[in-house]
N, C-alpha and C positions, 0 to 999 in steps of 0.2 A: 462486500454486498451479499445479501442473503439469498436472492433468487434470480432466475434468468429473466432477461428483458429482450424484447424484439430488437431494440436499438443495439444492444450488445452483440447479438448475433449478426446484425447487418454490419456492424463495425468490423467483426472478424472477417466477413466476406470481403469488405473493402481492402483490408490489410493483406489478405491472401491474394487478392487479385492484383495488387500493386497498382491501384488506380492513381492517376496523376492528372494535373491540370496545367493550363498555360501559366498559372501563377507560381508553378513549382520551381522556377529558376532560383538558384541559391546554392549554398554550400552542399556538397554531397552528403547524403544521409548514410551514416555508418550502419553496417549490418554485423551485429555481434551475436555471439552465442554464450550461454551460461555454461561455463566449464566447472564441473564438480571437483573440488579440492578435497572435500571430506564429507562423509555422511555422519550425522549425529542423531541420537534418539530424540523423538518428539512425542507428543501426546495425541493418540488417535481419537481421543474423545473431544479434543479442542476444535470447535468450529471457528478456525482462526480468521480474525478480521483485521487485526493490527499486530505489528511486530516492531520492536524498537530495542536498540542496544545502548546501554549507558557506557560512560567512559571507562568504568571499572570492569566491563564485560558482562555485567548483569543483563539478562534478556527479559523484556516485558512482552507479555502476550495478552491481547484483548480478544475475547471470543463473543460469538453471537448466539442467537436463538432465544426466544422469550422463555423465561423461567430457567435458563441454563447459562446466561451470559455472565462472564466474570472477567476479572483482570488479575493476572498473577505474574510473579517474577520467578526466574529459574536460572540455573547455571547452564553454560553450553553443554555440559555432560548430562543434563536432564534432572538435576536435583531441584525440586520445587522449594522456594524460599518463603513466599507469602502469597496469599490469595484472598480476594474479596469478591463477593457476589454483587451483581447489579440488582436493583429492584426488579421483581419478576415480570413487570409489565414492559421492561425495556429490552430492546434487541440491540446488543452491543455492536459497535462498528470500530472505525480506525482509532489509533492512539498516537500521541506524540509527547515527548518530554521537552520542557523548557526550563533549564536550571533545576530547581527543586520542586517543580510542578509537573504533573502529568495530566493531560487532557484525554478524555475518552468520549467519542461520539456515540450517539444512538441513531438508529436507522430512520424511523418515521415519527419520532417524538419531539424533534426540534430541540433536543437538550444535549448539551455538552457537560460532562461531569469533570470538575477539577479535583485532583487528588494530590496529597503529599507524595512525592516521588519515592520516599523511603518507606513510609508506613502503609501507603496506599489508601489511607483514610480520606473520605470525601471532605473537601474544604470549601466547596461552593459549586455553583452551576452558572452556565451561560446558555443563551437561546439563539436559535437561527431559524430561518425560513427554509422549507423544503426538506429533502432527505439528506442525511449525513452518511457518507461512504468512507472517504479516506481523509487523512490530515497529516501535515508535516510542518515543522517549524523552520523558518528561514529568516535570519536577521530579526527585524522588528515586526515580523508578520507571520501568520500561519497561512498555508495554502490548503484549500479545502475542496474536496471533490463530492459530486452528488450523482455520479453515474452518467452524466451528459458529456458533451465535448468541452464544457466550460469548467475552469477552475476559478475559485474565488480567493481574493486576498482579504484577510480578515485581521482585526486587531487581536493580538495574542492574549490580552487580558479580558476583553469584553465580548469578543467575537462579533463586534460591529463590522459589517461588510464594507470594504473600501472600494473594490471594483471586481469585475469579472473579465476573464480573457479566455479566448477560444484556443484550444490546442489543435494544431493542424499538421498533417503529414502530406507532403507534396501538394500543399494548398487546400487539402480536404480536411474537414473536421473529423476528429477521432473521438467517437463516443465510447461509452463503457469505461471511462477512467475510474479506477477503483482505489486500491490501497496505494498510498503515496509514501515516498521517502525523499526528503530534501538533502542534497549534498552540495554545498556551495551555491552556485547559481543554476544548478540543475535539479530537476524533479524527476524521479523515477516513478512510473505508474504502471501497474499491471492492468491489462485490458480484460475485463470480466468475462469469464467462461473460456478464455483462450490461454495459451502459454506464451503470449507476447508481452513484453515489457517495453514501454516507451521511455526514452530519455529525452526530457523536454527542457528547452531553454526557458528558465523561469521568468526572464524579462520579456521575451517575444511570444512565447507559447508555441514556437516551432519545434517539432520533433527533430532531434539531432542524431538519434540512433534508434534502431529497432533491434531489440534483444530477443533472440529465440531461446526460450527455456524449455523447449519440448524434450530435450535430452534428459531432463530430471525424471527419475523413476517415480511415478505416482503409485505408491503401494497402499493407498487407502482402499477401503471396502468399496465395491461398485456402487456408485451413486452419482447422478449428474451434478449434484451440488459440491462434490468433493474435488474442487478445482484448485489450481495454483492461487494462493492468496497469502501474502506476507512477504514484505521486502524490508530488510534492515541493513543499513550500512554499518560495518564494523569500524569503530573509530580508530584513526591512525593507520588505516590500511586502505587498499583498493579492493577489498573483498566485501562480500555481502552474505547475509543469510537469506535463504529462500525456503518457504514451506507452503502448505496449503491447508484447506479445510479438512479436518480429521485425518491429516497425513501422519503416519507413524514416524516419519523421517523429516529432518531439517538438513539442508545442504549448505555448506560453506562453499561459495563459488567466486570465480572471477569472470568478468565479461571480456571475451577475447574476440578479436577481429576474425571473421570467417575466412577471409583470403589469406591472412597471415598464418592461420592454423593449418592450411592445406599443404 
């Protein structure tokens, strides 16, 4: 997401306060930390909105800002492979790959751009209501965020909305859901403006783990917008890449249990 919202700040306060409700009875929520395994070079000019890793290790990066948004591929070591610019009126948002197709959202234009995953050439468009923030592919659906506490289930070909479900932590809605990554029946979502990542049960919407990524060094230039944003699972492993808006670094991380690490 491109800018701060009151709802996002309120969400951060709720998370830090550890609020709960009588409805919160259920499996214990894990408290995890993002442990840095490796620091990799990134692009400090990229206003990162979406991050994705292909089976062959190629990394896709979607960026934002009107007149500056683009989609590009790179190697983990930082070699840029291909790049395409969005139409200058678009503010790019989240991305996801489904087989040989890659989808890229736009923020307030209600437009998803379909691209060939190899060439990055545009092959079509789909449309949706409201803002587009994050997206990830799960089975025969895509999960879509718009900055609220709700996620949408949508058709992966047409973007027809099937249903919405609310994400809750201890019975309370979690707003500011932003960049998404689907891994099996779990959705990972960073909370906009914070260093918290939620692991969400994709079937129930309940948060099953809160991941603290505050230990990742943010070496971006001072700017309130240069926050954590970008989650990508590395296929065949339990590791992830994490980065942020205009961050010069990307981190290969594992999510570790806080108590076990002590």
